[in-house]
LODOFI-776453 format. One record per residue (C-alpha): z negated, x negated, y negated; residue in three letters. Coordinates in Angstrom, 1 decimal, decimal comma, always signed. Each point is the difference from the previous one (the first is absolute). Example, Ala and Ser with C-alpha at 12.3 -4.5 7.8 and 13.67 -1.06 7.14 Angstrom:
2
ATOM       Z       X       Y  rest
ATOM    -7,8   -12,3    +4,5   ala
ATOM    +0,7    -1,4    -3,4   ser
***
This chain:
178
ATOM       Z       X       Y  rest
ATOM   +55,9   +65,7   -37,6   unk
ATOM    -1,4    -3,3    +1,4   unk
ATOM    +0,3    +1,5    +3,5   unk
ATOM    +3,8    +0,6    -0,4   unk
ATOM    +0,4    -3,6    -1,2   unk
ATOM    -1,9    -1,3    +3,0   unk
ATOM    +2,3    +2,0    +2,3   unk
ATOM    +3,2    -0,9    -1,8   unk
ATOM    -0,7    -3,8    -0,5   unk
ATOM    +1,0    -1,1    +3,6   unk
ATOM    +3,3    +1,9    -0,2   unk
ATOM    +0,7    -1,3    -3,5   unk
ATOM    -0,8    -3,6    +1,0   unk
ATOM    +2,1    +0,2    +3,1   unk
ATOM    +3,0    +1,5    -1,8   unk
ATOM    -0,4    -2,5    -2,9   unk
ATOM    -0,1    -3,0    +2,4   unk
ATOM    +3,0    +1,2    +1,9   unk
ATOM    +2,0    +0,8    -3,2   unk
ATOM    -1,0    -3,4    -1,6   unk
ATOM    +1,0    -1,9    +3,2   unk
ATOM    +3,4    +1,8    +0,1   unk
ATOM    +0,6    -0,4    -3,8   unk
ATOM    +0,2    +3,7    -0,4   unk
ATOM    -2,8    +0,7    -2,5   unk
ATOM    +2,1    +2,0    -2,4   unk
ATOM    +1,7    +2,1    +2,7   unk
ATOM    -3,4    +0,9    +1,5   unk
ATOM    -1,5    +0,7    -3,4   unk
ATOM    +2,7    +2,5    -0,8   unk
ATOM    -0,1    +1,6    +3,5   unk
ATOM    -3,8    +0,3    -0,2   unk
ATOM    +0,2    +1,6    -3,4   unk
ATOM    +2,4    +2,6    +1,3   unk
ATOM    -2,2    +0,6    +3,0   unk
ATOM    -3,1    +0,4    -2,1   unk
ATOM    +1,7    +2,4    -2,3   unk
ATOM    +1,2    +2,1    +3,0   unk
ATOM    -3,5    +0,0    +1,5   unk
ATOM    -1,5    +1,6    -3,2   unk
ATOM    +2,4    +3,0    +0,0   unk
ATOM    -1,7    +3,3    +0,8   unk
ATOM    +2,5    +0,9    +2,6   unk
ATOM    -0,4    -3,3    +1,8   unk
ATOM    -3,8    +0,1    -0,2   unk
ATOM    +0,2    +3,5    +1,7   unk
ATOM    +2,3    -1,4    +2,7   unk
ATOM    -2,4    -3,0    +0,6   unk
ATOM    -3,0    +2,4    +0,2   unk
ATOM    +1,7    +2,3    +2,5   unk
ATOM    -1,9    -0,4    +3,3   unk
ATOM    +2,8    +1,5    +2,1   unk
ATOM    +2,3    -3,0    -0,7   unk
ATOM    -0,2    -3,2    +2,0   unk
ATOM    -0,2    -3,4    -1,7   unk
ATOM    +3,6    -0,6    +0,9   unk
ATOM    +1,1    +3,3    -1,5   unk
ATOM    -1,9    -0,8    -3,2   unk
ATOM    +1,5    -3,5    -0,2   unk
ATOM    +3,5    +1,5    +0,6   unk
ATOM    -0,4    +2,5    -2,7   unk
ATOM    -1,3    -2,6    -2,4   unk
ATOM    +2,9    -2,4    +0,8   unk
ATOM    +2,5    +2,9    -0,4   unk
ATOM    -1,3    +0,7    -3,5   unk
ATOM    +0,1    -3,7    -1,0   unk
ATOM    +3,6    -0,3    +1,3   unk
ATOM    +1,9    -3,1    -0,9   unk
ATOM    -2,5    -1,1    -2,6   unk
ATOM    -2,0    -1,8    +2,7   unk
ATOM    +1,1    -2,5    +2,7   unk
ATOM    -0,4    +0,1    +3,7   unk
ATOM    -2,9    -2,4    -0,3   unk
ATOM    -1,9    +2,4    -2,3   unk
ATOM    +0,8    +2,8    +2,5   unk
ATOM    -1,8    -2,1    +2,6   unk
ATOM    -3,0    -0,3    -2,3   unk
ATOM    +0,0    +3,8    -0,6   unk
ATOM    +0,1    +0,6    +3,8   unk
ATOM    -3,1    -2,3    +0,4   unk
ATOM    -1,8    +1,7    -2,8   unk
ATOM    +0,8    +3,4    +1,4   unk
ATOM    -1,3    -1,0    +3,5   unk
ATOM    -3,3    -1,1    -1,6   unk
ATOM    -0,2    +3,0    -2,3   unk
ATOM    +0,3    -2,2    -3,1   unk
ATOM    +3,1    +1,3    -1,8   unk
ATOM    -2,3    +1,3    -2,8   unk
ATOM    -1,0    -3,6    -0,8   unk
ATOM    +3,5    -0,9    -1,2   unk
ATOM    -0,9    +0,2    -3,8   unk
ATOM    -3,0    -2,4    +0,6   unk
ATOM    +2,1    -2,3    +2,3   unk
ATOM    +2,7    -0,1    -2,7   unk
ATOM    -2,6    -0,9    -2,7   unk
ATOM    -1,5    -2,8    +2,1   unk
ATOM    +3,4    -1,3    +0,8   unk
ATOM    +0,9    -0,1    -3,7   unk
ATOM    -3,3    -1,9    -0,7   unk
ATOM    +0,8    -2,5    +2,7   unk
ATOM    +3,5    -0,4    -1,3   unk
ATOM    -1,1    -0,6    -3,6   unk
ATOM    -2,5    -2,6    +1,2   unk
ATOM    +2,7    -1,8    +2,0   unk
ATOM    +2,4    +0,1    -3,0   unk
ATOM    -2,7    -1,0    -2,4   unk
ATOM    +0,7    +3,0    -2,1   unk
ATOM    -2,2    +2,6    -1,6   unk
ATOM    +0,6    +3,2    -2,0   unk
ATOM    -2,2    +0,1    -3,1   unk
ATOM    -0,7    +3,2    -1,9   unk
ATOM    -0,7    -0,5    -3,6   unk
ATOM    -1,5    +2,7    -2,2   unk
ATOM    +0,2    -0,5    -3,7   unk
ATOM    -1,1    +2,1    -3,0   unk
ATOM    +3,5    -0,4    -1,5   unk
ATOM    +3,5    -0,7    +1,3   unk
ATOM    +0,6    -3,7    +0,8   unk
ATOM    +3,2    -1,7    -0,9   unk
ATOM    +2,2    -1,6    +2,7   unk
ATOM    -0,8    -3,5    -1,4   unk
ATOM    -3,7    +0,6    +0,2   unk
ATOM    +0,3    +1,5    +3,5   unk
ATOM    +1,9    -3,1    +1,1   unk
ATOM    -2,6    -2,3    -1,4   unk
ATOM    -2,8    +2,0    +1,7   unk
ATOM    +1,9    -0,2    +3,3   unk
ATOM    +0,4    -3,8    -0,3   unk
ATOM    -3,7    -0,4    -0,8   unk
ATOM    -1,1    +2,2    +2,9   unk
ATOM    +2,4    -1,9    +2,3   unk
ATOM    -1,8    -3,2    -0,8   unk
ATOM    -3,5    +1,5    +0,3   unk
ATOM    +0,7    +1,9    +3,2   unk
ATOM    +2,3    -2,7    +1,6   unk
ATOM    +2,5    +2,7    +0,9   unk
ATOM    +3,2    +1,5    -1,2   unk
ATOM    -1,0    +2,9    -2,2   unk
ATOM    +1,8    +3,3    -0,6   unk
ATOM    -1,5    +1,8    -3,0   unk
ATOM    -0,1    +3,8    -0,3   unk
ATOM    -1,3    +1,1    -3,3   unk
ATOM    -1,3    +3,3    -1,3   unk
ATOM    -1,6    +1,3    -3,1   unk
ATOM    -3,5    +1,4    -0,1   unk
ATOM    -1,1    +0,8    -3,5   unk
ATOM    -3,6    +0,5    +1,1   unk
ATOM    -0,4    -3,8    +0,3   unk
ATOM    +0,0    -0,2    -3,9   unk
ATOM    +1,3    -3,5    +0,2   unk
ATOM    +0,5    -2,9    +2,4   unk
ATOM    +1,2    +0,2    +3,6   unk
ATOM    -1,2    +0,7    +3,6   unk
ATOM    +1,8    -2,0    +2,6   unk
ATOM    -0,2    +1,0    +3,7   unk
ATOM    +1,4    -2,4    +2,7   unk
ATOM    -1,1    +1,2    +3,4   unk
ATOM    -3,8    -0,1    +0,1   unk
ATOM    -0,2    -2,0    -3,2   unk
ATOM    -0,6    +1,8    -3,3   unk
ATOM    -0,1    -1,7    -3,3   unk
ATOM    -1,3    +2,4    -2,7   unk
ATOM    +0,8    -1,3    -3,5   unk
ATOM    +0,0    +3,4    -1,6   unk
ATOM    -2,1    +1,0    -3,0   unk
ATOM    -1,3    +3,0    +2,0   unk
ATOM    -1,2    -2,4    +2,7   unk
ATOM    -1,7    -2,3    -2,5   unk
ATOM    -1,7    +3,0    -1,6   unk
ATOM    -1,3    +1,1    +3,4   unk
ATOM    -1,4    -3,4    +0,7   unk
ATOM    -1,6    -0,1    -3,5   unk
ATOM    -1,6    +3,5    +0,6   unk
ATOM    -1,3    -1,1    +3,4   unk
ATOM    -1,5    -3,2    -1,5   unk
ATOM    -1,7    +2,0    -2,7   unk
ATOM    -1,4    +2,6    +2,4   unk
ATOM    -1,5    -2,6    +2,4   unk
***
């Protein structure tokens, strides 16, 4: 997985810098999402793996499937990726682009797992507290996981805050066994 990120990073960075400079982050984000979805379809993967097709034919087929959902600029990117045999990297390029975009916009999506359903008021308070702590605009996505017993587990990118009863019991058990 790290290898795919390594290969995709230069493309994602170049696309992000271009889109940011042109003020087209949202348009590029939408187009890349469509392209990534198309690249993961079984029929498209078979087309991309077909050795009898040239890079130009693969790009042309890919662009035809995407249709009007992508711009001419994205078509150019797809042609470059096809020439370099990198169309399969589109999901990774899209993920990295979205990461760069959220860092630029100082925004982060936070996943919150709770033992019980949170009220809208409590979710808003949590979002406000996390915004202050992370110094970013926070969008909270909550889910219920009854195996937590109580408390919450907050995931924001690489940061995990485990305030669950299950997590505390696991720490206690670890301390007692050592």
